Residue, then its C-alpha position, 0 to 999 in steps of 0.5 A: x189580179x196581176x201577177x209578176x214573174x219572179x226569179x228565185x233571186x227576188x224571193x226572200x224565203x227567210x220570211x216564210x212562216x207556217x200558217x196552219x194545216x188543213x184536213x181538206x180544201x174547205x179549211x184552207x186559209x185565204x190567199x196571202x201571196x206566193x205558195x210553193x208545194x213540196x211533193x215526194x215519197x216518204x223519207x225523200x228529204x222534203x222537210x230538210x229541203x224546206x228548212x234549208x231554203x228558209x234557214x229555219x231549223x224547225x219550220x217543217x217537221 
C-alpha cells in the first residue's frame, strides 16, 4: 500500500468518528485510514483537544 504524505491543512478532522473501544490488540477494528493517538496524563486535556480539533462536542468523553 502506498502512503501519501499529508499536511495538516489537507486533513478534514470534521469527518472523524468513533468506531469502537478494544480491551486488547486482538479486538482492534480493521484498518480504515489515518489513525491518530493521543497520550498523556490524567486531566491533561486530551478529550478537550480531540473535541476541539474535530468540532464535535461529545466525540471524546
